[in-house]
C-alpha positions in Angstrom: 44.9 88.3 -65.1 44.8 91.6 -63.2 47.5 92.6 -60.7 45.0 92.3 -57.8 44.4 88.7 -58.8 48.1 87.9 -58.8 48.4 89.4 -55.4 45.5 87.3 -54.1 46.5 84.0 -55.5 47.6 81.2 -53.1 51.3 80.8 -52.8 51.2 77.7 -55.0 49.1 79.3 -57.7 51.3 82.4 -57.7 54.4 80.3 -58.1 52.8 78.5 -61.1 51.9 81.8 -62.7 55.3 83.4 -62.1 57.2 80.4 -63.2 55.6 80.8 -66.7 57.5 84.1 -66.8 60.9 82.9 -65.5 61.9 79.3 -64.5 64.4 80.3 -61.9 62.9 78.9 -58.7 64.6 81.4 -56.4 63.3 84.2 -58.6 59.8 82.8 -58.3 60.1 82.4 -54.5 61.4 85.9 -54.1 58.6 87.4 -56.2 55.9 85.4 -54.4 57.3 86.6 -51.0 57.2 90.3 -52.1 53.4 90.3 -52.8 51.3 92.4 -52.8 52.5 94.7 -55.6 51.0 98.1 -55.8 51.5 98.5 -59.6 52.8 96.7 -62.7 55.8 99.1 -62.6 56.6 98.1 -59.0 56.2 94.4 -60.0 58.7 94.8 -62.9 61.1 96.8 -60.7 61.0 94.1 -58.0 61.5 91.4 -60.7 64.7 93.1 -61.8 65.9 93.5 -58.2 65.3 89.9 -57.3 66.9 88.8 -60.6 70.1 90.8 -59.9 70.5 89.1 -56.5 70.5 85.6 -58.0 73.5 83.4 -58.6 74.8 82.0 -61.9 73.2 78.7 -61.1 69.8 80.4 -60.9 70.4 82.1 -64.2 71.3 78.8 -65.8 68.1 77.3 -64.4 66.1 80.0 -66.1 68.1 79.6 -69.4 67.3 75.9 -69.4 63.6 76.7 -69.9 64.2 78.2 -73.3 64.3 76.4 -76.6 67.3 77.1 -78.9 66.6 80.0 -81.2 65.2 78.7 -84.5 64.3 75.2 -83.0 60.6 75.6 -83.6 59.8 72.0 -82.7 61.3 72.4 -79.2 59.0 75.4 -78.7 56.1 73.0 -78.8 57.7 70.3 -76.7 60.0 71.8 -74.0 58.4 73.6 -71.1 54.9 73.5 -72.3 53.8 75.6 -69.3 55.3 78.7 -70.9 53.8 78.0 -74.4 50.9 80.5 -74.1 52.9 83.3 -72.6 55.9 82.8 -74.8 53.9 82.8 -78.0 55.5 84.6 -80.9 58.8 85.3 -79.1 60.6 83.5 -81.9 58.2 84.3 -84.7 61.1 85.9 -86.7 62.7 82.5 -87.0 59.6 80.9 -88.4 59.9 82.4 -91.9 63.7 82.4 -92.3 65.6 81.1 -95.2 66.9 77.5 -94.8 70.5 78.6 -95.0 69.9 81.0 -92.1 68.2 78.4 -90.0 71.0 75.9 -90.7 73.6 78.6 -89.7 71.6 79.4 -86.5 71.4 75.7 -85.6 75.2 75.2 -86.1 76.2 78.4 -84.2 73.7 77.6 -81.4 75.4 74.2 -80.9 78.8 75.9 -81.1 77.7 78.4 -78.5 76.3 75.8 -76.2 79.5 73.7 -76.5 81.6 76.8 -75.7 79.5 78.3 -72.8 77.6 75.3 -71.4 74.2 76.9 -72.0 72.0 77.9 -75.0 72.1 81.3 -76.6 69.6 83.6 -74.9 68.4 86.6 -76.7 65.3 88.8 -76.4 63.9 87.6 -79.8 60.7 89.5 -79.9 60.6 91.7 -82.9 63.9 90.3 -84.3 64.3 88.5 -87.6 66.2 85.3 -87.9 68.9 87.2 -89.6 69.2 89.7 -86.8 69.3 86.9 -84.2 72.0 85.2 -86.3 74.0 88.5 -86.4 73.8 88.8 -82.6 74.9 85.2 -82.2 77.8 85.7 -84.5 78.9 88.7 -82.5 78.4 87.1 -79.0 80.0 83.8 -79.6 83.4 85.5 -79.4 82.8 86.8 -75.9 84.0 85.3 -72.7 81.8 83.1 -70.6 81.5 85.8 -68.0 80.4 88.3 -70.7 77.8 85.8 -72.0 76.4 85.0 -68.6 75.8 88.8 -68.2 74.4 89.2 -71.7 72.1 86.2 -71.4 71.0 87.4 -67.9 70.1 90.8 -69.3 68.2 89.3 -72.2 66.4 86.9 -69.8 65.2 89.9 -67.7 63.8 91.5 -70.8 62.0 88.3 -71.6 60.7 88.0 -68.1 59.4 91.6 -68.0 57.6 91.0 -71.3 56.1 87.8 -70.0 55.0 89.5 -66.8 53.2 92.2 -68.8 51.6 89.5 -70.9 50.5 87.7 -67.8 48.9 90.8 -66.5 47.5 91.6 -70.0 49.3 94.9 -70.2 50.6 93.8 -73.7 49.2 91.1 -76.0 
């Protein structure tokens, strides 16, 4: 899709396209209301501005649209509308050693039990071992720190997905 096409979509269709990049409804509504965008750079800048203005509840809504790191089966099942655009985001976990996957699964559950949401990380280009190392570091943080960390990683994911949507990156 080209930027001009996104700008010209009906409100409903624009919401559908943007929700594949980020599931926070208020973010989607904010982005739809800001159209038309003059450039991909402006779109990404506005995406970040809208994101920064959201509440914790909005962040949590976006986080819910992600499968747990390493849970490949949930990639296929949960939030199928993001499947195409999220392809290969967790490819580093697909070839990991069984022990690494088991440790990821256990720490993911511990993380969710502690913070009330799943571990969000910009996984593109990271191996399972690297994601595990990040999880091991971040699980000791406060909830406030982890909301901020997860929100920052979510914005990286959203920006990558926006660029994929607009075919800037494959």
